TIMI-2910 file (N, C-alpha, C, CB; in pm, 1 decimal, decimal comma, always signed):
<rs>
+----------+----------+----------+----------+----------+----------+----------+----------+----------+----------+----------+----------+------+
!      n_x !      n_y !      n_z !     ca_x !     ca_y !     ca_z !      c_x !      c_y !      c_z !     cb_x !     cb_y !     cb_z ! resn !
+----------+----------+----------+----------+----------+----------+----------+----------+----------+----------+----------+----------+------+
!   -861,5 ! -20499,7 !   +885,7 !   -842,4 ! -20366,7 !   +940,0 !   -766,3 ! -20284,5 !   +835,7 !   -765,8 ! -20371,3 !  +1077,0 !  Unk !
!   -813,4 ! -20161,6 !   +810,3 !   -746,8 ! -20072,8 !   +716,2 !   -663,6 ! -19971,6 !   +792,4 !   -849,0 ! -20001,7 !   +625,3 !  Unk !
!   -587,0 ! -19894,6 !   +718,6 !   -501,0 ! -19795,0 !   +783,5 !   -582,0 ! -19682,0 !   +846,9 !   -402,5 ! -19737,3 !   +682,6 !  Unk !
!   -712,4 ! -19676,7 !   +816,1 !   -797,2 ! -19572,5 !   +874,6 !   -868,4 ! -19617,9 !  +1000,4 !   -898,6 ! -19526,8 !   +774,1 !  Unk !
!   -860,2 ! -19745,0 !  +1033,8 !   -927,9 ! -19795,8 !  +1152,9 !   -860,3 ! -19741,5 !  +1278,1 !   -928,0 ! -19950,3 !  +1154,2 !  Unk !
!   -942,9 ! -19702,7 !  +1371,9 !   -889,5 ! -19655,2 !  +1499,6 !   -860,8 ! -19774,1 !  +1589,3 !   -988,0 ! -19557,4 !  +1568,5 !  Unk !
!   -746,4 ! -19773,2 !  +1648,3 !   -706,5 ! -19879,0 !  +1739,8 !   -673,8 ! -19814,7 !  +1873,4 !   -584,7 ! -19960,2 !  +1684,4 !  Unk !
!   -758,8 ! -19838,5 !  +1974,4 !   -730,1 ! -19778,7 !  +2104,9 !   -595,4 ! -19825,9 !  +2157,3 !   -840,7 ! -19812,9 !  +2205,6 !  Unk !
!   -521,8 ! -19734,5 !  +2215,4 !   -393,8 ! -19767,4 !  +2276,3 !   -407,1 ! -19753,4 !  +2426,3 !   -280,2 ! -19677,0 !  +2221,9 !  Unk !
!   -351,0 ! -19848,8 !  +2492,8 !   -350,5 ! -19840,3 !  +2638,2 !   -239,1 ! -19744,1 !  +2677,9 !   -330,9 ! -19981,8 !  +2704,6 !  Unk !
!   -275,4 ! -19637,5 !  +2747,7 !   -170,8 ! -19542,9 !  +2788,4 !    -74,2 ! -19607,1 !  +2887,6 !   -233,6 ! -19416,8 !  +2850,4 !  Unk !
!    +49,7 ! -19574,8 !  +2873,9 !   +152,0 ! -19622,7 !  +2966,8 !   +209,9 ! -19503,0 !  +3039,9 !   +264,1 ! -19702,4 !  +2892,5 !  Unk !
!   +279,7 ! -19529,9 !  +3147,3 !   +340,7 ! -19421,8 !  +3224,2 !   +436,2 ! -19340,2 !  +3137,7 !   +414,8 ! -19478,0 !  +3345,7 !  Unk !
!   +508,3 ! -19405,8 !  +3049,5 !   +606,5 ! -19334,1 !  +2966,6 !   +538,8 ! -19242,1 !  +2866,4 !   +696,4 ! -19433,2 !  +2892,8 !  Unk !
!   +426,0 ! -19286,0 !  +2808,3 !   +358,9 ! -19199,2 !  +2711,3 !   +286,1 ! -19085,0 !  +2780,3 !   +260,6 ! -19279,7 !  +2626,7 !  Unk !
!   +238,8 ! -19106,9 !  +2901,1 !   +168,7 ! -19000,9 !  +2973,5 !   +264,0 ! -18906,5 !  +3045,7 !    +72,7 ! -19061,5 !  +3073,0 !  Unk !
!   +373,3 ! -18959,4 !  +3091,8 !   +467,1 ! -18881,1 !  +3170,8 !   +608,6 ! -18923,8 !  +3135,2 !   +440,4 ! -18898,2 !  +3322,9 !  Unk !
!   +674,5 ! -18849,5 !  +3048,1 !   +810,9 ! -18886,7 !  +3008,1 !   +903,2 ! -18897,5 !  +3129,5 !   +867,3 ! -18783,8 !  +2908,3 !  Unk !
!  +1004,2 ! -18982,9 !  +3120,7 !  +1093,9 ! -19005,9 !  +3235,3 !  +1154,6 ! -18878,3 !  +3293,7 !  +1205,0 ! -19097,8 !  +3194,0 !  Unk !
!  +1185,1 ! -18779,8 !  +3208,9 !  +1246,8 ! -18657,4 !  +3261,3 !  +1149,4 ! -18574,0 !  +3344,6 !  +1300,4 ! -18573,4 !  +3146,6 !  Unk !
!  +1018,9 ! -18606,6 !  +3341,5 !   +920,4 ! -18534,0 !  +3421,9 !   +866,0 ! -18617,5 !  +3537,6 !   +805,8 ! -18488,5 !  +3334,1 !  Unk !
!   +910,4 ! -18740,4 !  +3550,0 !   +854,1 ! -18832,3 !  +3649,3 !   +880,8 ! -18789,7 !  +3793,2 !   +909,3 ! -18970,1 !  +3627,5 !  Unk !
!   +973,9 ! -18701,3 !  +3814,1 !  +1007,6 ! -18658,9 !  +3950,0 !   +948,7 ! -18521,2 !  +3980,8 !  +1160,1 ! -18656,5 !  +3968,8 !  Unk !
!   +835,6 ! -18489,6 !  +3918,3 !   +772,3 ! -18359,9 !  +3936,3 !   +625,1 ! -18377,5 !  +3972,4 !   +786,7 ! -18274,6 !  +3809,2 !  Unk !
!   +585,3 ! -18328,0 !  +4089,5 !   +444,5 ! -18333,3 !  +4127,2 !   +359,3 ! -18249,9 !  +4032,7 !   +426,0 ! -18285,1 !  +4270,8 !  Unk !
!   +414,3 ! -18141,4 !  +3981,5 !   +340,5 ! -18058,9 !  +3886,1 !   +306,1 ! -18142,5 !  +3762,3 !   +423,0 ! -17932,7 !  +3846,4 !  Unk !
!   +402,1 ! -18216,6 !  +3711,9 !   +377,6 ! -18300,7 !  +3593,8 !   +273,6 ! -18407,8 !  +3624,5 !   +508,7 ! -18366,6 !  +3545,8 !  Unk !
!   +281,4 ! -18471,2 !  +3740,9 !   +183,1 ! -18573,5 !  +3778,4 !    +44,0 ! -18511,8 !  +3790,2 !   +223,1 ! -18641,2 !  +3911,6 !  Unk !
!    +34,7 ! -18393,1 !  +3847,6 !    -95,2 ! -18326,7 !  +3860,2 !   -150,8 ! -18290,1 !  +3722,1 !    -82,9 ! -18200,2 !  +3948,1 !  Unk !
!    -63,9 ! -18250,9 !  +3630,8 !   -109,9 ! -18222,0 !  +3494,7 !   -167,3 ! -18347,2 !  +3428,5 !     +5,3 ! -18165,7 !  +3410,0 !  Unk !
!   -104,4 ! -18461,7 !  +3449,9 !   -157,9 ! -18587,5 !  +3395,5 !   -294,3 ! -18615,9 !  +3458,5 !    -59,4 ! -18706,5 !  +3421,7 !  Unk !
!   -304,4 ! -18599,7 !  +3589,2 !   -431,9 ! -18622,9 !  +3657,5 !   -541,4 ! -18533,8 !  +3601,7 !   -417,2 ! -18599,1 !  +3807,4 !  Unk !
!   -510,5 ! -18404,5 !  +3590,0 !   -610,3 ! -18310,3 !  +3539,3 !   -651,4 ! -18346,9 !  +3396,6 !   -555,5 ! -18166,0 !  +3543,8 !  Unk !
!   -556,4 ! -18387,3 !  +3316,2 !   -586,8 ! -18423,5 !  +3178,3 !   -675,7 ! -18546,8 !  +3168,7 !   -458,9 ! -18447,2 !  +3102,1 !  Unk !
!   -652,9 ! -18645,1 !  +3255,9 !   -724,8 ! -18771,9 !  +3245,8 !   -850,7 ! -18780,1 !  +3331,7 !   -633,5 ! -18883,0 !  +3283,2 !  Unk !
!   -842,9 ! -18733,8 !  +3452,6 !   -951,8 ! -18755,5 !  +3546,7 !  -1034,8 ! -18630,9 !  +3575,3 !   -896,7 ! -18807,9 !  +3674,2 !  Unk !
!   -969,3 ! -18524,3 !  +3607,1 !  -1042,2 ! -18405,9 !  +3651,4 !  -1127,3 ! -18346,3 !  +3540,2 !   -945,6 ! -18301,7 !  +3703,4 !  Unk !
!  -1085,0 ! -18362,6 !  +3417,1 !  -1160,1 ! -18306,1 !  +3305,2 !  -1282,0 ! -18389,8 !  +3269,0 !  -1070,3 ! -18292,3 !  +3184,5 !  Unk !
!  -1299,8 ! -18505,3 !  +3333,7 !  -1409,8 ! -18594,5 !  +3298,9 !  -1545,5 ! -18541,5 !  +3344,5 !  -1386,0 ! -18730,6 !  +3358,9 !  Unk !
!  -1547,0 ! -18453,2 !  +3442,0 !  -1673,1 ! -18399,3 !  +3492,6 !  -1711,1 ! -18270,8 !  +3422,6 !  -1664,4 ! -18375,6 !  +3641,7 !  Unk !
!  -1796,4 ! -18195,1 !  +3486,9 !  -1838,2 ! -18066,4 !  +3431,2 !  -1720,9 ! -17968,4 !  +3433,3 !  -1958,7 ! -18008,8 !  +3510,2 !  Unk !
!  -1732,4 ! -17864,1 !  +3356,4 !  -1625,1 ! -17763,9 !  +3351,6 !  -1605,5 ! -17698,9 !  +3487,8 !  -1656,1 ! -17656,4 !  +3246,1 !  Unk !
!  -1713,3 ! -17675,3 !  +3562,4 !  -1700,9 ! -17616,2 !  +3696,1 !  -1626,4 ! -17709,3 !  +3790,7 !  -1839,4 ! -17583,6 !  +3753,3 !  Unk !
!  -1655,5 ! -17838,8 !  +3782,8 !  -1586,4 ! -17936,4 !  +3866,8 !  -1438,7 ! -17942,8 !  +3830,1 !  -1651,1 ! -18075,3 !  +3853,0 !  Unk !
!  -1409,4 ! -17946,9 !  +3700,3 !  -1270,2 ! -17951,7 !  +3655,2 !  -1194,9 ! -17827,5 !  +3700,6 !  -1263,2 ! -17964,9 !  +3502,2 !  Unk !
!  -1258,1 ! -17711,6 !  +3690,3 !  -1192,5 ! -17587,1 !  +3733,3 !  -1167,7 ! -17588,1 !  +3884,0 !  -1278,4 ! -17464,4 !  +3694,7 !  Unk !
!  -1262,4 ! -17639,0 !  +3961,3 !  -1244,9 ! -17647,1 !  +4107,0 !  -1128,4 ! -17739,8 !  +4142,1 !  -1375,0 ! -17696,9 !  +4174,8 !  Unk !
!  -1116,4 ! -17852,5 !  +4071,8 !  -1005,0 ! -17944,6 !  +4097,2 !   -872,1 ! -17880,0 !  +4060,6 !  -1023,7 ! -18075,2 !  +4018,2 !  Unk !
!   -868,5 ! -17809,6 !  +3946,4 !   -744,4 ! -17740,6 !  +3907,7 !   -706,2 ! -17636,0 !  +4011,6 !   -759,9 ! -17674,2 !  +3769,3 !  Unk !
!   -803,8 ! -17562,5 !  +4059,3 !   -778,3 ! -17459,1 !  +4160,2 !   -723,9 ! -17521,3 !  +4289,2 !   -907,6 ! -17379,6 !  +4189,9 !  Unk !
!   -785,0 ! -17630,8 !  +4334,3 !   -739,2 ! -17699,1 !  +4455,5 !   -596,7 ! -17751,9 !  +4438,4 !   -834,3 ! -17814,6 !  +4491,0 !  Unk !
!   -569,2 ! -17814,0 !  +4324,5 !   -434,6 ! -17866,7 !  +4300,2 !   -331,7 ! -17755,3 !  +4291,6 !   -432,3 ! -17949,1 !  +4172,0 !  Unk !
!   -366,0 ! -17645,7 !  +4226,6 !   -272,8 ! -17532,3 !  +4220,5 !   -243,2 ! -17477,5 !  +4359,5 !   -329,7 ! -17421,0 !  +4131,6 !  Unk !
!   -346,0 ! -17468,7 !  +4443,8 !   -324,6 ! -17423,1 !  +4581,1 !   -232,8 ! -17516,2 !  +4658,5 !   -457,2 ! -17410,5 !  +4653,4 !  Unk !
!   -255,0 ! -17646,2 !  +4643,0 !   -169,0 ! -17743,5 !  +4709,8 !    -25,5 ! -17734,0 !  +4658,6 !   -223,0 ! -17885,4 !  +4689,5 !  Unk !
!     -9,3 ! -17727,5 !  +4526,4 !   +126,1 ! -17721,1 !  +4470,1 !   +198,2 ! -17594,0 !  +4512,1 !   +120,7 ! -17729,5 !  +4317,8 !  Unk !
!   +127,8 ! -17482,0 !  +4518,2 !   +189,8 ! -17357,0 !  +4567,3 !   +237,0 ! -17374,9 !  +4711,1 !    +89,6 ! -17238,0 !  +4558,3 !  Unk !
!   +150,4 ! -17431,3 !  +4796,0 !   +186,1 ! -17456,6 !  +4935,2 !   +306,5 ! -17549,9 !  +4944,0 !    +66,8 ! -17516,5 !  +5011,2 !  Unk !
!   +303,3 ! -17657,2 !  +4866,5 !   +409,9 ! -17757,0 !  +4869,0 !   +543,9 ! -17695,2 !  +4831,5 !   +377,0 ! -17872,4 !  +4774,4 !  Unk !
!   +547,4 ! -17621,3 !  +4722,3 !   +673,6 ! -17561,1 !  +4675,8 !   +723,9 ! -17457,1 !  +4776,0 !   +654,9 ! -17495,8 !  +4536,4 !  Unk !
!   +633,6 ! -17378,8 !  +4834,1 !   +676,1 ! -17281,2 !  +4935,1 !   +732,7 ! -17351,6 !  +5058,6 !   +557,9 ! -17190,5 !  +4975,4 !  Unk !
!   +672,1 ! -17463,8 !  +5096,5 !   +713,8 ! -17533,6 !  +5218,2 !   +846,2 ! -17606,8 !  +5202,4 !   +607,6 ! -17631,4 !  +5259,8 !  Unk !
!   +870,2 ! -17669,2 !  +5086,8 !   +989,7 ! -17752,5 !  +5073,6 !  +1088,7 ! -17702,2 !  +4969,3 !   +949,6 ! -17892,0 !  +5039,3 !  Unk !
!  +1047,9 ! -17605,7 !  +4887,4 !  +1140,1 ! -17548,5 !  +4790,3 !  +1156,2 ! -17627,7 !  +4661,9 !  +1271,4 ! -17533,1 !  +4852,4 !  Unk !
!  +1069,4 ! -17728,0 !  +4641,4 !  +1074,5 ! -17805,6 !  +4517,5 !   +937,8 ! -17869,3 !  +4495,8 !  +1187,4 ! -17914,5 !  +4522,6 !  Unk !
!   +924,4 ! -17937,4 !  +4382,3 !   +801,8 ! -18014,0 !  +4360,1 !   +834,6 ! -18162,5 !  +4345,0 !   +726,9 ! -17962,2 !  +4235,0 !  Unk !
!   +944,2 ! -18204,4 !  +4406,4 !   +987,7 ! -18343,8 !  +4398,7 !   +901,3 ! -18430,2 !  +4490,6 !  +1137,7 ! -18357,0 !  +4436,8 !  Unk !
!   +846,7 ! -18540,9 !  +4438,6 !   +759,2 ! -18626,1 !  +4520,8 !   +824,8 ! -18679,5 !  +4648,1 !   +711,6 ! -18742,0 !  +4438,9 !  Unk !
!   +955,3 ! -18699,5 !  +4647,5 !  +1023,1 ! -18750,8 !  +4767,0 !  +1019,3 ! -18652,6 !  +4883,3 !  +1166,9 ! -18784,4 !  +4734,2 !  Unk !
!   +989,4 ! -18525,8 !  +4854,8 !   +982,7 ! -18425,2 !  +4960,7 !   +846,6 ! -18422,2 !  +5030,7 !  +1013,4 ! -18288,3 !  +4903,3 !  Unk !
!   +751,9 ! -18503,1 !  +4983,3 !   +618,4 ! -18506,2 !  +5040,5 !   +619,9 ! -18597,3 !  +5162,1 !   +513,6 ! -18553,8 !  +4936,4 !  Unk !
!   +599,8 ! -18537,4 !  +5279,2 !   +602,2 ! -18613,3 !  +5405,0 !   +470,5 ! -18596,7 !  +5477,8 !   +719,2 ! -18567,9 !  +5495,1 !  Unk !
!   +448,0 ! -18682,4 !  +5571,7 !   +322,7 ! -18680,1 !  +5647,8 !   +299,3 ! -18543,7 !  +5713,3 !   +323,9 ! -18790,1 !  +5755,0 !  Unk !
!   +403,6 ! -18487,0 !  +5768,8 !   +388,2 ! -18356,7 !  +5834,9 !   +343,5 ! -18248,4 !  +5736,1 !   +520,3 ! -18315,3 !  +5901,7 !  Unk !
!   +386,6 ! -18257,0 !  +5614,7 !   +344,9 ! -18160,8 !  +5511,9 !   +195,9 ! -18180,4 !  +5479,3 !   +431,7 ! -18177,0 !  +5382,8 !  Unk !
!   +152,8 ! -18304,7 !  +5471,5 !    +11,3 ! -18332,9 !  +5444,5 !    -75,4 ! -18278,7 !  +5557,5 !    -12,1 ! -18485,0 !  +5426,9 !  Unk !
!    -30,1 ! -18296,2 !  +5679,9 !   -106,5 ! -18244,7 !  +5793,8 !   -114,0 ! -18092,5 !  +5791,2 !    -43,9 ! -18291,5 !  +5925,4 !  Unk !
!     -7,1 ! -18028,0 !  +5740,1 !     -4,7 ! -17882,2 !  +5731,4 !   -105,3 ! -17831,8 !  +5633,2 !   +131,9 ! -17833,1 !  +5693,3 !  Unk !
+----------+----------+----------+----------+----------+----------+----------+----------+----------+----------+----------+----------+------+
</rs>
């Protein structure tokens, strides 16, 4: 193997989401959009981003933060 060979790296939680962002639903949604939602067509990716933004807006308005611990069943039902 030479220094130019590509070596796939298995992503870890720390490389995808630094510890200082681990308590943010916005950061988790950004990781999701980067890895999963962008895998489809651009229209599908845009629809997923729009849906997630709507949910995050609702979540922050309802609880006043984007901390995952604030996500409760009653909020999901809302």
